[in-house]
N, C-alpha and C positions, 0 to 999 in steps of 0.2 A: 588630641590636645592634652588629655590627662597623662599620656605617655611622655610628653615633653617636660611637664613639671615634675615628673617622677624620675627623670633622667639624672644620673650622677654628673654627667657632663654639663648640664645646665647649672647645677649647683656650683661646680668649679668655675664656670664662666662668670657667674654672678659674684663669687668671692673674688676672682681676679679683677673684675670690673670695679668693685667697691674698694679694693686695695689700691688700685691705680688712681682712682678718684681721691681717696684719702691722701695719698702721697702728693698728688697735684695740688690739693688745697693746702697742705702743709707747706709745700715749697712756695706757693703763692703768698701765704701769710708771712713767711719769714724771708721773703726776698729782700735784697739790699735796697736801701732807699725808702722803705715803707714805714720806718719808725716815725718820721716826721708826720706822715699822714695819720697814723694811729694816735699820736699825741694830740694833733689838731682835733681829731674827732672825739677824743676823750675829754676835751675841754668844753664841748658843746653844752652839756647840762649845767655847767658852771657859769655860762655867759648869761647876761641879763636879757630878758625878753624884750624885743624892740616893738612889739605891737601894742 
């Protein structure tokens, strides 16, 4: 088990995984048509509480 965590290949795979994850989240955030959703969610704190 210790040999796996000390492996250079495991570090490279982890770096690759997190880079792909970061790119996917960035693409999801800036996808077309999402601006209206983000503006709607941004107005939530300014709306009056109905309870």
